N, C-alpha and C positions, 0 to 999 in steps of 0.2 A: 504493500500500500504506500502511495506517495505521502511523505510526511506532511506537506502543506495541506493536502486534501484531508488528511486525518485530523489535523488541528482545526481546520475550518468546520468540519463536520461536528466535531465535539462542541465547539462554541455554539454552533447553530442549534444543536440539541439542547444545550443548557438554556439558551435564550428562549427556545420554544417552550421548555418546561416552565421558565419564569413567566411566560405569557399564559400559562395554563393549558398548554397542548401536550398531550403525551406523545413521545417519539422515542424510538430506540436509539440509545447512545452507543457509539463504538468505543467506549472508554477502555475496555480491556486491551483492545488492539492499539488504541491511542497511546497507552502507557508504555508500550514496548517500542514505539517508534521515536518520537521526539517530544520534548516537553512543550507545554503551552507557553507562548511568548507573551509576556505582560509588560505594559508600561503604566506608570503612575504619574498623573499630573496633579500637583498640589501636595507639597510635602510638609504640611502642618502635622500636629500631633495625631489627628484621626487617621490621616493618610498613612503615615509611616508606621503606626502601631497596628491598628485594626485591619487595614487593607495592605499593610506592608510587612512588618516583621512577623506578625502572626501567620501570614500565608507562607512566608519563607520557612518558618520553623515547622509548620504543620503539614505542608504538602510539598516537600522538596523533590519528590520523585515525579510530580505531576506538572510543575510550573517553574518558570524562571523569569525574573525581571530583566528586561533588556534595555530599559531606559527610565530615568526619573527626571521630572521637569518641574520647575517652579520659577516664578519671576524673581525670587531671591536666590542667587547662586550659592550663598553660604548655607542656607537651610537645605538646599538640594544636596550639597556635598555632605553635610552632616547626616542626612537621611541615608545615603549610601553606606556610610560607616555604621550607623545604628542598625540598619536592616541586615547588615552582613552580606551585601551583594557586591558585584564587581562590574556593574553595567555603566553605561555612559550617563553623564549628568548634563542636563540641557536647560536653557532658558527659552529656547525656541521650540514650541510644540510641533510645528510643521516639520522642522528638521528632524526631530526625534522620530516622528512617524515615518518619514521618507527613508531614514537610514536603517531603521530596525524592522519595519513591516510587521508590527505586532498582530497577534490574534485578538487580544483583548486590551482595551483602554479602560483604566480605572480613574474616575474623575472625583477628586476630593479637594477642589479649589474653593475659593470664596463662592458662596451660593449664587450670587448674581452673574457669575461667569460660567456656571455649569453648562448652559446651553451652547456656548461657543465650542467647548471641547467635545460635548456629546455629538453635535452636528458634524464637526470636522472628523471625528472618529468614524462615524457612520459613513460619511462620504468617502473616506479612505478605505472602506471595505472591511472595517473592524467591527467586532461586537463591542458594546460599551456597557460597563457597569458603573453606575453613578451612586455616590453617597446621597442620602436624602438631604434636603428636599430636591425634587427634580429640577426646579428652577424657582424664580421669585415673582414672576408676573405672567399675565395671560398671553401677552404678545410673544414672549420667549417660549412659553409652553406650546403655543400653536406652531411655532417654528420647529420645535422638537418633534411634535406629532407629524408634521409634514415631512421632515427629514427621515424619520423612522419608517414612514409608509413608502417613501421613494427608495429606500435602501433595501438590499437583500439581507441585511444584518439586523440584529435586534438589540433591544435595550433592557437591561436588568436594573431594578431599583433596590438598593440595599436596606430594606426594612427588616430590622432584627427583632423588634418587640413581638411581632406575630409568632415567632418561633419558640418563645419560652413556654414551659409546661403549664404554667398558671394561665397565661393568655389562651393557650390551646384548650384547656379545660372549659373556660368560659365559652369559647367557640363551639365546643362539642355539645354543651348543654343547650345552647341556643339553636344549633343545627338540628338537634333532636326534638325541637318544639316542646321542651320541658315545661315551659310556661305559655305555650301557644304563640300566636303572632305577636310581635313586639309593637306596642303602641307609642311608648315614650321612654326616654332615657335621661337620667341625670348623671353628668360626668364632670368631675372636678379634679384638677391636677394642681399639686402644690409643689413649687420649687422653693427650696430653703434659702436662707440668707448667705449660704456658701455657694451652692450651685447656681441659683437664680442670679445672684450678683455677678457671677463670672461672665455671663453673656453681655453685661453692660460694660465690662472692662475691655472686651474684645471688639473686633469689627462687627459682630452681630448687633451691636447697639446702634448701628447706622442703617436706616431704611434702605438705602441704595446698595448696601452690601448683602444683607441677609433677608430683606423683605419683611422684617419684624419677626417676633417670636410666633405670630400667627402662622408663619410659613416655616421658619427654621425649626422651631421646637414642636409646635402643635401639629405639624405634618405627621409625626409619629402617632399622635392621639387620633387624628382624623382618619388615618389609615386603619387603625384598630377599629374605629366605629364602622367604617365602610365594610371592613372584612367581617366583623361580628354580625352586622345587620344584613349583610349580603345584598346590599342595595346601594344605589348612587345618590349623593346629595342633590337636591333640587333647588333649594332657596335658602339664603342665609340673611339674618338680620343681627347686627352686632353693635356693641358698645366697647370703647377702649379709651384709655388716657395714659398720660405720663405724669404720675403724681408722687413718685418716690425717688427715683434715680435722676440723673441728668441735672437740669437746671434747678431742681428742687433741693439739691444739697446745700448745707450750711456753709461749706467751703469747698475748695477744689484745688487740684494741682495738675501736673502733667502725668506723672506716673506715681505709683505707690512708693517706689524705692527712693524717689527724690522729693517726696512731699513733706512739708513742714507740719502737717496735721496728723502724723502717724499715731501719736499717743491719744488723740481725741476722736479718731475715726474708727467706728465699730467695723468698718469694712476694709480696714488696712490689711493688705495681703503681701507677705514677704516673698517675692519671687526668688530672692537670693538663697532661700532655704531649699530650693529644688535645683539640683545640679542639671537634671534633664531639661527643665525650662530655660535655665541659663544657657546651656549649650545649644538648644534648638532655636531659641528666640533672641535673647539678649545679645548673644555673641554676633548676631547678624543684623542688628537693627540698622546699621549704616547703609545697608543695601536698599531698603525700601521704606525706612522710617516707621515700621510697625512696632508698637509697644504692646507687649502681651499683658503688662500690668498697668494699662492706662487707667486714669481716674474714672470711676463710674459716676462721678458728678460732673463730668465735662459737659459743656453747654451744647456741643454738637450732637449729643445723643437725641434721637428723634423717633425712636420706636415706642410702643406702648408697654407699660409695666402692669397695667390692669386691663383684663380682657374678659368679655362675656359674650356669648353668642347663642342664638336659637337657630337650629338647623332643621329644615324639613326635608325628609327623604322622599324619593320617588315611590316608595312602598307605603307612604303616609305616616311612617314613624316620625316623631318629633324629638329632638335632642336639645337639652339645656346644658351648655358647656361653659366652663370657666377655667382660667389659668391665672394662678397667683405666683408672683415672681419674688416675693420677699416674705415667705412663710417661715415661722420658727421651726418647721419640720418639713421633710421631703416625703411625698407619698401621693396616693391618688385613691379615689373612691368612685365607684360606678353603681348605678341601680337601673335594671331593666324592668319596666312594667309591661306585662303581657296580658293577653285576654284570659289566661288561666292562672296568673300568679306573678311573682316578682323574684328576681335574682339580684343579690348584692355581692359585690366583690371589691376588695381593696388590698393595697399593699403598703406597708411601712407607716401606718397611722399609729403613732406610739402608744396612745392610751388604750387602744383596742387590744394591745398585747402586753400592756403594763410594763413597758420597757423604756429606757431612756438612753438613746444611742447618740454618739457623737455624730453630728450631721456632716462634718467634713469626712469622717471615716466611712459613713454610710455611702456617700457618693463615690469615694475611692473604691469601696468594695464592689459597687455596681459596675464600675469600669474595669475591674481586675479580671483578667482572663484565666488566672491560675489559682483561684482560691481553693484551699484544702478544707475538707470537712464542711463543705458548703451546702449540704442537704438540709432543708427545713420543710416543715409542713405548714401550709397556709390554708385558711378556710374560704369556701364560697358558700353563701347561705341561699338556699332555695326555698321559697315560700310558694305553696299552692293554695288556691282559694279553698276555704273550708277544711284545710288540713294543717297539722302542725308543721313547723318549718323543719328542714333537714340541713345538716352541715356536710358539705362535700369537702373532704380533706385532700389537698393536692401536694404531693411531694415536689418541692420547688427548689430554686437556687437563688442566690443573691448576685453572685458574680457574673460577669459577661452579659449584662442586661437580662438578668433572670434566666440565664442559660440559653438565651436566644442566639447569641453571637456564634457559638460553636455549631449549632444546628443549621444556621444559615450558611456558614462556610462549607460545612460538610455536604449540604444539598448542592451547592454550586460546583465545588471542586472535587468532591469525592464520590458522591452517590446521586448524580443527577436523575437517575431513573428510579430512585426510591419512591414508593407510593406517597402521594400527597393528597389524601382524601379531603382535607379541609382547605386546600388551595393556599398554602402558606406562601408559595413562591409568587413574587410580585413583578409585574411588568409595567410597561409604559402607561397603560390606562390607570393602573393603581396609583402610580406616582402622580399622574395628572389630577385625578379626582381628589387626592389628599391635599395637594397644594391649592386647588381651586376653592376649597372651603375657606382656607386662610386668606386667599386673595379676595374672595367675595366679602369676607369679614372686613378687610381693610377698605374696600370700596364702599361698603355699607356705612362704616364710620364716617368716611369722607362725605358721602352724599346724604346721610341720615335717612336711608330708605333700604328696603330689602333688595337683595341682588340675586338674580336668577343665574344658576350655574350655566345653563345653556346659552346665555348671552356672552359668556367669556371666551369660549372656544367653540369648535364645531362638534365637540362631543355631546351627544344627547344622553342625559341621565336615564338609566334603566331601573325599573322597579326591582328586578332580579339580576344580579351580576352574572356574567357569562365568562 
């Protein structure tokens, strides 16, 4: 078998699976010919760890990185050392593609530039895997949709939360119609003063970089809703404001490490205590002027820190959603109301487990890919009308985004033909529908009116997802 055909067939199979189509993968034969050729564009912490070093460590017999690209040459060079690879380092994406002819492009750049590299990758004949969110506005979203349709390649969106055992059990209960057809949902997500604040220190605090947390962060939550409800969003009405961070601060500086208000600022973060952050970011500030510990009270911050939305789905379910960015604890709670009962699920609500966790350590544990003794049992409460409630206990994990990270990677790179009865694998439509809720929420706040999803792109919301 010709190696190039083998590689192409493999990626095509993976992409088809991500889009929800079963297809036979030539993975066994593929593994004996030549490794999958990968390039990574965007060498920030998410790119070089989750989509970088972890792949290098876990799948060395299946793939190899042949190029790393970033606008910051210092960060790209550090990425090569950190990931333990020996490929070329580039600031020119087009040159990297031309010189290496990769099979797969992994996009982990600033959210507002995802579309540029997704489209170029598809046009170059590569399959593309993008970090969430797909992109940041409806114009870029439509451009991606058009490019994917014109290409004979496909696009995978890296949604990891779907894959955790706890989220999967919720899906299983809903899929089985345990409480009948869903009529309404209450969904509330709480970012603590460690994790939530971190977004406002970084480029995510600027609307033109991350599209606001309606898109960058909530795309996770909206994707879960779309997947759980097995329906597309139809209309969104939202409220939002900036009342805590940014110009609301009592003082401000340029960076935490240079600030004269360290002792009086509850949000002071010492980046110098992290060798990794110093080596990845501070050591290379001169190249692009990006400060990883920028002041979260700086006046240019223009995203919302208070967000609430009502979402109507094509299957007539209605969702009340909120996102808090300065909560004393990190966690979430959801309740599904059905024709025959109610399901409640939550994670990391401290008083419900009578525990008092370090919020900084909690976030670190969630991001950790190699936690030991990580098994824990979490409850889901099922109420049926005229019956006593029952507790479904789920063996779950805390690290690696609830165990979702490893399962996502294994599906893509190790077992693309593994059964997927609950449609965990996410393709371009999933990515689009998740961001369109956040984009519609932004447009609703700006216009003070409901926004129809069908008015944003040419995708027509469907009552039942296919």
